[in-house]
C-alpha positions, 0 to 999 in steps of 0.5 A: 331098805337095802342091803349089800351081800353075797347070794348063798343057798340056804340048806334047811328045808324049814327056812323061810325061803331057799336063799339067803344074803351073807354079809361081805365081810363076815359071811354072817347070814343077816337076811332070806330072800324071798321074791314073787318073781320067780324068774330070777336066776339064783343059780347064776347069782349064787357066790354074787354081791348083789345090792337088794332093796326091798321090804325086810320083815321078820318070820315068827318061826326065824326071830334072828334073821330077818326075811327081804322081800325083794323089789329091785335086785342089782349085782355089784361085782366085776363078773360082766353080767351084772 
């Protein structure tokens, strides 16, 4: 699955991930982001618009927002680093 959104920090210690993806137009949290690669520069991506592809699954404790296991992540904003 592919999703486009803004990378945000999630401030709930019980959430399945520390990072999430917000919908660009509504700012609604659409996914928690999870990656096996711990070298993703999350703080540099915070607030940036990205295109994420991967496998989407539901965490049984968080039934309203799925977790997106990242396979690819690409910036789509014009910051020049992506």
